Structures are given as structure tokens and as C-alpha cells.
Short mmCIF file of the C-alpha atoms (twelve columns), coordinates in Angstrom:
data_MODEL
# 
_entry.id   MODEL 
# 
loop_
_atom_site.group_PDB 
_atom_site.id 
_atom_site.type_symbol 
_atom_site.label_atom_id 
_atom_site.label_alt_id 
_atom_site.label_comp_id 
_atom_site.label_asym_id 
_atom_site.label_seq_id 
_atom_site.Cartn_x 
_atom_site.Cartn_y 
_atom_site.Cartn_z 
_atom_site.pdbx_PDB_model_num 
ATOM 1   C CA . UNK A 1   113.101 93.070  88.364  1 
ATOM 2   C CA . UNK A 2   111.882 96.320  89.893  1 
ATOM 3   C CA . UNK A 3   109.723 95.770  92.943  1 
ATOM 4   C CA . UNK A 4   106.968 98.378  92.985  1 
ATOM 5   C CA . UNK A 5   105.779 97.354  96.445  1 
ATOM 6   C CA . UNK A 6   106.645 99.630  99.344  1 
ATOM 7   C CA . UNK A 7   108.522 98.064  102.219 1 
ATOM 8   C CA . UNK A 8   106.896 98.421  105.616 1 
ATOM 9   C CA . UNK A 9   108.761 101.586 106.769 1 
ATOM 10  C CA . UNK A 10  107.932 103.303 103.461 1 
ATOM 11  C CA . UNK A 11  104.307 102.189 103.617 1 
ATOM 12  C CA . UNK A 12  104.045 103.242 107.278 1 
ATOM 13  C CA . UNK A 13  105.479 106.675 106.456 1 
ATOM 14  C CA . UNK A 14  103.044 107.005 103.561 1 
ATOM 15  C CA . UNK A 15  100.120 106.005 105.774 1 
ATOM 16  C CA . UNK A 16  101.215 108.495 108.440 1 
ATOM 17  C CA . UNK A 17  101.459 111.293 105.885 1 
ATOM 18  C CA . UNK A 18  98.011  110.476 104.512 1 
ATOM 19  C CA . UNK A 19  96.537  110.356 108.017 1 
ATOM 20  C CA . UNK A 20  98.051  113.747 108.871 1 
ATOM 21  C CA . UNK A 21  96.753  115.243 105.634 1 
ATOM 22  C CA . UNK A 22  93.289  113.819 106.286 1 
ATOM 23  C CA . UNK A 23  93.254  115.297 109.794 1 
ATOM 24  C CA . UNK A 24  94.174  118.745 108.485 1 
ATOM 25  C CA . UNK A 25  91.590  118.576 105.691 1 
ATOM 26  C CA . UNK A 26  88.771  117.460 107.981 1 
ATOM 27  C CA . UNK A 27  89.535  120.112 110.593 1 
ATOM 28  C CA . UNK A 28  89.806  122.730 107.901 1 
ATOM 29  C CA . UNK A 29  86.453  121.727 106.448 1 
ATOM 30  C CA . UNK A 30  84.757  122.142 109.841 1 
ATOM 31  C CA . UNK A 31  86.195  125.626 110.220 1 
ATOM 32  C CA . UNK A 32  84.988  126.801 106.820 1 
ATOM 33  C CA . UNK A 33  81.561  127.553 105.457 1 
ATOM 34  C CA . UNK A 34  79.220  124.772 104.290 1 
ATOM 35  C CA . UNK A 35  80.780  125.169 100.856 1 
ATOM 36  C CA . UNK A 36  83.689  123.081 102.191 1 
ATOM 37  C CA . UNK A 37  81.781  119.813 101.689 1 
ATOM 38  C CA . UNK A 38  84.148  118.819 98.911  1 
ATOM 39  C CA . UNK A 39  87.116  119.326 101.203 1 
ATOM 40  C CA . UNK A 40  85.434  117.173 103.852 1 
ATOM 41  C CA . UNK A 41  84.738  114.447 101.285 1 
ATOM 42  C CA . UNK A 42  88.342  114.580 100.101 1 
ATOM 43  C CA . UNK A 43  89.527  114.394 103.699 1 
ATOM 44  C CA . UNK A 44  87.396  111.316 104.284 1 
ATOM 45  C CA . UNK A 45  88.836  109.690 101.191 1 
ATOM 46  C CA . UNK A 46  92.417  110.430 102.255 1 
ATOM 47  C CA . UNK A 47  91.660  109.053 105.722 1 
ATOM 48  C CA . UNK A 48  90.436  105.796 104.228 1 
ATOM 49  C CA . UNK A 49  93.506  105.646 101.983 1 
ATOM 50  C CA . UNK A 50  95.678  106.050 105.080 1 
ATOM 51  C CA . UNK A 51  93.875  103.122 106.703 1 
ATOM 52  C CA . UNK A 52  94.388  100.812 103.727 1 
ATOM 53  C CA . UNK A 53  98.043  101.795 103.228 1 
ATOM 54  C CA . UNK A 54  98.615  101.376 106.963 1 
ATOM 55  C CA . UNK A 55  97.140  97.905  106.711 1 
ATOM 56  C CA . UNK A 56  99.554  97.162  103.876 1 
ATOM 57  C CA . UNK A 57  102.448 98.399  106.040 1 
ATOM 58  C CA . UNK A 58  101.326 96.070  108.820 1 
ATOM 59  C CA . UNK A 59  101.205 93.186  106.353 1 
ATOM 60  C CA . UNK A 60  104.738 93.972  105.178 1 
ATOM 61  C CA . UNK A 61  105.957 94.237  108.778 1 
ATOM 62  C CA . UNK A 62  104.321 90.944  109.747 1 
ATOM 63  C CA . UNK A 63  106.198 89.296  106.887 1 
ATOM 64  C CA . UNK A 64  109.450 90.095  108.656 1 
ATOM 65  C CA . UNK A 65  108.324 88.755  112.040 1 
ATOM 66  C CA . UNK A 66  107.536 85.333  113.402 1 
ATOM 67  C CA . UNK A 67  106.753 83.806  116.764 1 
ATOM 68  C CA . UNK A 68  108.820 80.770  115.814 1 
ATOM 69  C CA . UNK A 69  112.189 80.538  114.164 1 
ATOM 70  C CA . UNK A 70  112.602 79.721  110.470 1 
ATOM 71  C CA . UNK A 71  113.981 76.273  111.235 1 
ATOM 72  C CA . UNK A 72  110.562 74.612  111.159 1 
ATOM 73  C CA . UNK A 73  109.255 76.476  108.098 1 
ATOM 74  C CA . UNK A 74  110.378 73.789  105.639 1 
ATOM 75  C CA . UNK A 75  109.010 70.923  107.732 1 
ATOM 76  C CA . UNK A 76  105.637 72.673  107.935 1 
ATOM 77  C CA . UNK A 77  105.667 73.139  104.169 1 
ATOM 78  C CA . UNK A 78  106.509 69.461  103.793 1 
ATOM 79  C CA . UNK A 79  103.529 68.603  106.000 1 
ATOM 80  C CA . UNK A 80  101.247 70.716  103.781 1 
ATOM 81  C CA . UNK A 81  102.545 68.969  100.674 1 
ATOM 82  C CA . UNK A 82  101.896 65.556  102.192 1 
ATOM 83  C CA . UNK A 83  98.462  66.618  103.454 1 
ATOM 84  C CA . UNK A 84  97.524  67.664  99.926  1 
ATOM 85  C CA . UNK A 85  98.537  64.273  98.595  1 
ATOM 86  C CA . UNK A 86  96.446  62.596  101.296 1 
ATOM 87  C CA . UNK A 87  93.493  64.790  100.276 1 
ATOM 88  C CA . UNK A 88  94.098  63.895  96.604  1 
ATOM 89  C CA . UNK A 89  94.535  67.523  95.569  1 
ATOM 90  C CA . UNK A 90  96.170  68.006  92.171  1 
ATOM 91  C CA . UNK A 91  99.925  68.369  92.195  1 
ATOM 92  C CA . UNK A 92  101.231 71.944  91.947  1 
ATOM 93  C CA . UNK A 93  104.302 70.599  90.177  1 
ATOM 94  C CA . UNK A 94  102.154 69.018  87.456  1 
ATOM 95  C CA . UNK A 95  100.387 72.322  86.800  1 
ATOM 96  C CA . UNK A 96  103.679 74.181  86.700  1 
ATOM 97  C CA . UNK A 97  105.154 71.698  84.199  1 
ATOM 98  C CA . UNK A 98  102.357 72.573  81.772  1 
ATOM 99  C CA . UNK A 99  103.503 76.218  81.792  1 
ATOM 100 C CA . UNK A 100 107.289 75.969  82.038  1 
ATOM 101 C CA . UNK A 101 107.836 75.303  78.283  1 
ATOM 102 C CA . UNK A 102 106.259 78.720  77.557  1 
ATOM 103 C CA . UNK A 103 108.565 81.475  78.887  1 
ATOM 104 C CA . UNK A 104 106.211 84.316  77.940  1 
ATOM 105 C CA . UNK A 105 103.389 82.753  79.949  1 
ATOM 106 C CA . UNK A 106 105.663 82.121  82.933  1 
ATOM 107 C CA . UNK A 107 106.926 85.704  82.931  1 
ATOM 108 C CA . UNK A 108 103.355 86.991  82.675  1 
ATOM 109 C CA . UNK A 109 102.441 85.079  85.820  1 
ATOM 110 C CA . UNK A 110 105.570 86.376  87.568  1 
ATOM 111 C CA . UNK A 111 104.546 89.962  86.794  1 
ATOM 112 C CA . UNK A 112 100.968 89.169  87.758  1 
ATOM 113 C CA . UNK A 113 102.027 87.832  91.149  1 
ATOM 114 C CA . UNK A 114 104.309 90.758  91.910  1 
ATOM 115 C CA . UNK A 115 102.365 93.743  90.591  1 
ATOM 116 C CA . UNK A 116 98.604  93.273  90.532  1 
ATOM 117 C CA . UNK A 117 97.321  92.163  93.916  1 
ATOM 118 C CA . UNK A 118 97.548  95.422  95.871  1 
ATOM 119 C CA . UNK A 119 96.723  97.907  93.040  1 
ATOM 120 C CA . UNK A 120 93.586  95.916  92.122  1 
ATOM 121 C CA . UNK A 121 92.511  95.830  95.761  1 
ATOM 122 C CA . UNK A 122 93.078  99.577  96.142  1 
ATOM 123 C CA . UNK A 123 91.195  100.239 92.905  1 
ATOM 124 C CA . UNK A 124 88.248  98.196  94.161  1 
ATOM 125 C CA . UNK A 125 88.147  100.049 97.476  1 
ATOM 126 C CA . UNK A 126 88.310  103.429 95.713  1 
ATOM 127 C CA . UNK A 127 85.466  102.352 93.431  1 
ATOM 128 C CA . UNK A 128 83.367  101.298 96.433  1 
ATOM 129 C CA . UNK A 129 84.107  104.558 98.256  1 
ATOM 130 C CA . UNK A 130 83.162  106.756 95.298  1 
ATOM 131 C CA . UNK A 131 80.321  104.818 93.658  1 
ATOM 132 C CA . UNK A 132 78.887  102.670 96.461  1 
ATOM 133 C CA . UNK A 133 79.545  104.531 99.698  1 
ATOM 134 C CA . UNK A 134 76.729  102.702 101.491 1 
ATOM 135 C CA . UNK A 135 78.542  99.375  101.023 1 
ATOM 136 C CA . UNK A 136 82.096  100.644 101.420 1 
ATOM 137 C CA . UNK A 137 82.156  100.421 105.221 1 
ATOM 138 C CA . UNK A 138 81.113  96.781  105.188 1 
ATOM 139 C CA . UNK A 139 83.877  95.709  102.818 1 
ATOM 140 C CA . UNK A 140 86.488  97.884  104.527 1 
ATOM 141 C CA . UNK A 141 85.713  96.044  107.773 1 
ATOM 142 C CA . UNK A 142 85.942  92.734  105.907 1 
ATOM 143 C CA . UNK A 143 89.339  93.713  104.510 1 
ATOM 144 C CA . UNK A 144 90.726  94.759  107.895 1 
ATOM 145 C CA . UNK A 145 89.433  91.688  109.730 1 
ATOM 146 C CA . UNK A 146 90.552  89.221  107.060 1 
ATOM 147 C CA . UNK A 147 94.030  90.702  106.704 1 
ATOM 148 C CA . UNK A 148 94.481  90.921  110.462 1 
ATOM 149 C CA . UNK A 149 93.566  87.251  110.946 1 
ATOM 150 C CA . UNK A 150 95.908  86.210  108.138 1 
ATOM 151 C CA . UNK A 151 98.750  88.171  109.718 1 
ATOM 152 C CA . UNK A 152 98.234  86.338  112.994 1 
ATOM 153 C CA . UNK A 153 98.413  82.984  111.216 1 
ATOM 154 C CA . UNK A 154 101.490 84.062  109.269 1 
ATOM 155 C CA . UNK A 155 103.397 84.638  112.493 1 
ATOM 156 C CA . UNK A 156 104.002 80.883  112.264 1 
ATOM 157 C CA . UNK A 157 106.481 80.662  109.362 1 
ATOM 158 C CA . UNK A 158 105.754 78.284  106.496 1 
ATOM 159 C CA . UNK A 159 108.021 77.986  103.463 1 
ATOM 160 C CA . UNK A 160 106.547 78.391  99.974  1 
ATOM 161 C CA . UNK A 161 106.794 75.503  97.475  1 
ATOM 162 C CA . UNK A 162 109.770 77.105  95.700  1 
ATOM 163 C CA . UNK A 163 111.833 76.678  98.880  1 
ATOM 164 C CA . UNK A 164 110.801 73.075  99.444  1 
ATOM 165 C CA . UNK A 165 113.359 70.679  97.927  1 
ATOM 166 C CA . UNK A 166 112.479 67.413  96.309  1 
ATOM 167 C CA . UNK A 167 108.974 68.177  95.030  1 
ATOM 168 C CA . UNK A 168 109.934 69.333  91.529  1 
ATOM 169 C CA . UNK A 169 108.830 72.964  91.842  1 
ATOM 170 C CA . UNK A 170 110.847 75.690  90.083  1 
ATOM 171 C CA . UNK A 171 111.312 79.238  91.383  1 
ATOM 172 C CA . UNK A 172 110.144 80.856  88.143  1 
ATOM 173 C CA . UNK A 173 110.861 84.426  89.233  1 
ATOM 174 C CA . UNK A 174 114.470 83.541  90.047  1 
ATOM 175 C CA . UNK A 175 114.853 81.675  86.749  1 
ATOM 176 C CA . UNK A 176 113.884 84.751  84.717  1 
ATOM 177 C CA . UNK A 177 115.467 87.392  86.952  1 
ATOM 178 C CA . UNK A 178 112.072 88.619  88.196  1 
ATOM 179 C CA . UNK A 179 112.407 87.756  91.865  1 
ATOM 180 C CA . UNK A 180 111.602 90.498  94.365  1 
ATOM 181 C CA . UNK A 181 113.640 88.730  97.046  1 
ATOM 182 C CA . UNK A 182 117.357 89.046  97.605  1 
ATOM 183 C CA . UNK A 183 119.700 86.639  95.897  1 
ATOM 184 C CA . UNK A 184 121.930 86.181  98.954  1 
ATOM 185 C CA . UNK A 185 120.582 82.723  99.637  1 
ATOM 186 C CA . UNK A 186 119.167 81.333  102.835 1 
ATOM 187 C CA . UNK A 187 115.731 81.885  104.280 1 
ATOM 188 C CA . UNK A 188 114.393 85.382  104.851 1 
ATOM 189 C CA . UNK A 189 111.447 85.981  107.150 1 
ATOM 190 C CA . UNK A 190 109.414 87.739  104.471 1 
ATOM 191 C CA . UNK A 191 109.604 84.610  102.314 1 
ATOM 192 C CA . UNK A 192 108.151 82.384  105.019 1 
ATOM 193 C CA . UNK A 193 104.642 83.847  105.271 1 
ATOM 194 C CA . UNK A 194 103.069 81.630  102.628 1 
ATOM 195 C CA . UNK A 195 100.190 80.319  104.750 1 
ATOM 196 C CA . UNK A 196 97.536  81.541  104.157 1 
ATOM 197 C CA . UNK A 197 97.694  83.290  100.771 1 
ATOM 198 C CA . UNK A 198 96.636  86.893  101.281 1 
ATOM 199 C CA . UNK A 199 96.861  87.331  97.494  1 
ATOM 200 C CA . UNK A 200 94.120  84.765  96.953  1 
ATOM 201 C CA . UNK A 201 91.999  86.108  99.815  1 
ATOM 202 C CA . UNK A 202 92.151  89.678  98.515  1 
ATOM 203 C CA . UNK A 203 91.258  88.479  95.014  1 
ATOM 204 C CA . UNK A 204 88.198  86.642  96.355  1 
ATOM 205 C CA . UNK A 205 87.205  89.742  98.342  1 
ATOM 206 C CA . UNK A 206 87.401  91.912  95.207  1 
ATOM 207 C CA . UNK A 207 85.215  89.437  93.308  1 
ATOM 208 C CA . UNK A 208 82.678  89.216  96.145  1 
ATOM 209 C CA . UNK A 209 82.453  93.018  96.350  1 
ATOM 210 C CA . UNK A 210 81.876  93.428  92.616  1 
ATOM 211 C CA . UNK A 211 79.296  90.647  92.431  1 
ATOM 212 C CA . UNK A 212 77.444  91.791  95.569  1 
ATOM 213 C CA . UNK A 213 77.324  95.500  94.737  1 
ATOM 214 C CA . UNK A 214 76.660  95.634  91.012  1 
ATOM 215 C CA . UNK A 215 73.630  94.345  89.134  1 
ATOM 216 C CA . UNK A 216 75.130  93.980  85.680  1 
ATOM 217 C CA . UNK A 217 74.964  90.523  84.137  1 
ATOM 218 C CA . UNK A 218 78.705  90.917  83.438  1 
ATOM 219 C CA . UNK A 219 79.534  91.100  87.140  1 
ATOM 220 C CA . UNK A 220 80.051  87.329  87.279  1 
ATOM 221 C CA . UNK A 221 83.178  87.744  85.172  1 
ATOM 222 C CA . UNK A 222 84.812  89.043  88.358  1 
ATOM 223 C CA . UNK A 223 84.913  85.431  89.569  1 
ATOM 224 C CA . UNK A 224 87.684  84.832  87.032  1 
ATOM 225 C CA . UNK A 225 90.020  87.105  88.992  1 
ATOM 226 C CA . UNK A 226 90.504  84.846  92.066  1 
ATOM 227 C CA . UNK A 227 90.738  81.818  89.778  1 
ATOM 228 C CA . UNK A 228 93.524  83.430  87.745  1 
ATOM 229 C CA . UNK A 229 95.216  84.625  90.932  1 
ATOM 230 C CA . UNK A 230 95.190  81.115  92.363  1 
ATOM 231 C CA . UNK A 231 96.747  79.754  89.171  1 
ATOM 232 C CA . UNK A 232 99.381  82.512  89.264  1 
ATOM 233 C CA . UNK A 233 100.475 81.888  92.860  1 
ATOM 234 C CA . UNK A 234 100.709 78.133  92.230  1 
ATOM 235 C CA . UNK A 235 102.445 78.301  88.846  1 
ATOM 236 C CA . UNK A 236 105.092 80.659  90.259  1 
ATOM 237 C CA . UNK A 237 105.649 78.216  93.176  1 
ATOM 238 C CA . UNK A 238 104.786 80.856  95.761  1 
ATOM 239 C CA . UNK A 239 101.845 79.026  97.337  1 
ATOM 240 C CA . UNK A 240 100.310 75.623  97.843  1 
ATOM 241 C CA . UNK A 241 96.654  74.942  97.065  1 
ATOM 242 C CA . UNK A 242 96.023  74.772  100.806 1 
ATOM 243 C CA . UNK A 243 97.351  78.316  101.248 1 
ATOM 244 C CA . UNK A 244 94.535  79.575  99.060  1 
ATOM 245 C CA . UNK A 245 91.953  77.221  100.570 1 
ATOM 246 C CA . UNK A 246 92.735  78.417  104.103 1 
ATOM 247 C CA . UNK A 247 92.592  82.054  102.951 1 
ATOM 248 C CA . UNK A 248 89.157  81.432  101.417 1 
ATOM 249 C CA . UNK A 249 88.010  79.775  104.664 1 
ATOM 250 C CA . UNK A 250 89.211  82.730  106.759 1 
ATOM 251 C CA . UNK A 251 87.425  85.175  104.450 1 
ATOM 252 C CA . UNK A 252 84.242  83.080  104.544 1 
ATOM 253 C CA . UNK A 253 84.377  83.083  108.356 1 
ATOM 254 C CA . UNK A 254 84.732  86.878  108.412 1 
ATOM 255 C CA . UNK A 255 81.823  87.347  105.998 1 
ATOM 256 C CA . UNK A 256 79.663  84.914  107.997 1 
ATOM 257 C CA . UNK A 257 80.470  86.726  111.248 1 
ATOM 258 C CA . UNK A 258 79.554  90.050  109.658 1 
ATOM 259 C CA . UNK A 259 76.262  88.650  108.353 1 
ATOM 260 C CA . UNK A 260 75.435  87.254  111.799 1 
ATOM 261 C CA . UNK A 261 76.301  90.606  113.349 1 
ATOM 262 C CA . UNK A 262 73.988  92.432  110.947 1 
ATOM 263 C CA . UNK A 263 71.134  90.026  111.721 1 
ATOM 264 C CA . UNK A 264 71.663  90.470  115.458 1 
ATOM 265 C CA . UNK A 265 71.743  94.256  115.103 1 
ATOM 266 C CA . UNK A 266 68.563  94.217  113.035 1 
ATOM 267 C CA . UNK A 267 66.808  92.021  115.606 1 
ATOM 268 C CA . UNK A 268 67.840  94.313  118.453 1 
ATOM 269 C CA . UNK A 269 66.703  97.393  116.534 1 
ATOM 270 C CA . UNK A 270 63.326  95.784  115.914 1 
ATOM 271 C CA . UNK A 271 62.999  94.933  119.609 1 
ATOM 272 C CA . UNK A 272 63.824  98.524  120.602 1 
ATOM 273 C CA . UNK A 273 61.265  99.903  118.148 1 
ATOM 274 C CA . UNK A 274 58.559  97.575  119.445 1 
ATOM 275 C CA . UNK A 275 59.267  98.589  123.036 1 
ATOM 276 C CA . UNK A 276 59.344  102.281 122.123 1 
ATOM 277 C CA . UNK A 277 56.030  102.084 120.238 1 
ATOM 278 C CA . UNK A 278 53.705  99.751  122.172 1 
ATOM 279 C CA . UNK A 279 50.370  99.031  120.566 1 
ATOM 280 C CA . UNK A 280 47.728  101.677 121.354 1 
ATOM 281 C CA . UNK A 281 45.140  100.635 123.993 1 
ATOM 282 C CA . UNK A 282 41.667  100.003 122.689 1 
ATOM 283 C CA . UNK A 283 39.470  103.128 122.670 1 
ATOM 284 C CA . UNK A 284 36.270  103.542 124.735 1 
ATOM 285 C CA . UNK A 285 33.388  101.473 123.579 1 
ATOM 286 C CA . UNK A 286 30.772  103.451 121.648 1 
ATOM 287 C CA . UNK A 287 27.044  103.338 122.383 1 
ATOM 288 C CA . UNK A 288 25.567  100.031 121.612 1 
ATOM 289 C CA . UNK A 289 23.251  100.093 118.675 1 
ATOM 290 C CA . UNK A 290 19.574  100.323 119.458 1 
ATOM 291 C CA . UNK A 291 17.556  97.245  118.691 1 
ATOM 292 C CA . UNK A 292 15.500  97.496  115.599 1 
ATOM 293 C CA . UNK A 293 11.931  98.724  116.308 1 
ATOM 294 C CA . UNK A 294 8.936   96.670  115.548 1 
ATOM 295 C CA . UNK A 295 7.373   97.448  112.216 1 
ATOM 296 C CA . UNK A 296 4.124   99.441  112.272 1 
ATOM 297 C CA . UNK A 297 4.256   100.408 115.948 1 
ATOM 298 C CA . UNK A 298 1.569   102.099 118.070 1 
# 
């Protein structure tokens, strides 16, 4: 199977090229007449593309690193499996068995897992940048913070279900020749970053962005995307349920922190405005009205 993902050196080189191009475009736009607004806008777009691709390169690099050796990755995966049984979560193996008799469905999920997550995320960010610029910065910050936190967690290697023996999970991509990993055997570092599932987290982020930004009654259909993504990563034996649950929790924490930060900023701005514009002192008292004269005087 052809892997359309860039490895981290390729992604880093791409991000560096985009950043250099953005720098040239933005400097060029400042040196030209005001008619260069389009060039400045294009430069801003390329700069943001460099940031996102650079983030992808960092994610790919983190997949090849770990603060612990791979020896404990399987035991940690075993602990997750047992924790799910203690929490009475449905068995991933049972869900996979429903799909295995249907090769076309299995291969669809293999392609889905390998090809869609990053292009859909990029498409969403481009859409926000072009159509909803006022909200783009918020979700870009969410993306960077969420991915960065996930990368820190993934420095502790955890094996995916397909590498955990004895639980009845099948490596569907390997069965149908669709695996993006080498067939040399053994554990590779980039296969041991299953916890948390960045795929699921990005899918939830895309759905949240669409639902929060648009007002169409059809926007709620976006919620189907993270649901389908979760099914895909489980059916292909690439993630446990808990991988997706932890990713959702990390994303929720990032969104909550951002909301708290916005409330704090708004409160501080209000305080500054009140101090800058104190209430006006009362004006001088006017002459007191004369008492009404007696009727028919003299």
C-alpha cells in the first residue's frame, strides 16, 4: 500500500520551505504599494500552512522517539485492555469480528485510517482561514496545544491492540497488504504511540469547529466524523477505546482552558475600561425653585 503521509524529515523540509516562502511574500508585500494586499494575504496563508505542516513533522518525529524503551509497551497495552474490562467497556475484538467477514468494509477502514485524518484536518483549517478568519486563530491554538500535549504523552510508548497477543485482534492492514509499517517484524517506535489517539482527537476538533462556526441545521452531521473515525481506529486494531477517550479528555481540557482564558481576558478588559472611564462627577446644583406665590397677592 502506498503511504501518502510524509515522514518527519520530508514534512520538516516542506514546512521550512513554506515558512521561507511566507517570509519572502510578507516582506515583499510591505515593500510594494497598497495594491499588494493579496500578496500579504497569500503570505499569511502560506505561513499558517507552514505552522500546520511543521506540527505534523513534529508529530511524525515524536512517533520515533520515546523516553522509555519499547520493552514495556506491550505490558502497558495489556494494562489498558484489562482496565477496559474492569470498566465494562465493549470489547474491541467483538466489534472487529463483526467486520472481518466483509473484506471490502475492512479495506475501506484501512484506507480511511491511513489517508483521511490529516487531509481532512488541513481542509478544515483552510476553510476556517478563508471563510471564518475571526475564529481561525482560536482553533489553530487549540490544534497546537492539543497535539503538543498528545506528543508529550506519546513519549511513553504503548503498543496498539494489533501488537498485543492473546486478545483476538487482527492486524487488518497487514492481512490485506495495506500496512504502512515495515514488514521486518519486531517493534518500531512509530508503532508504539497509540495512546492517546491523535486521529480521534483531530476528528473531534474538526467536528467542534464546524458545529461552533456554522449556523446551518446540517452542521450536526459533522458529529458523525469522530464517531466513524473511532470505529475505524478500533476495527483496524490500531487503538483501544481508552486511546480515544483520553484524546477527547485532553481536547476538552484544552478547550476549557481556552474558554477560561477568554473569560479572564474579558474581565480584565472590562476592569481597564471602567478605570479609564470613571463615572462623571455630579454637576453643580441649579437654583432651587422658588416657592409658589400665594394666589391673589397684594
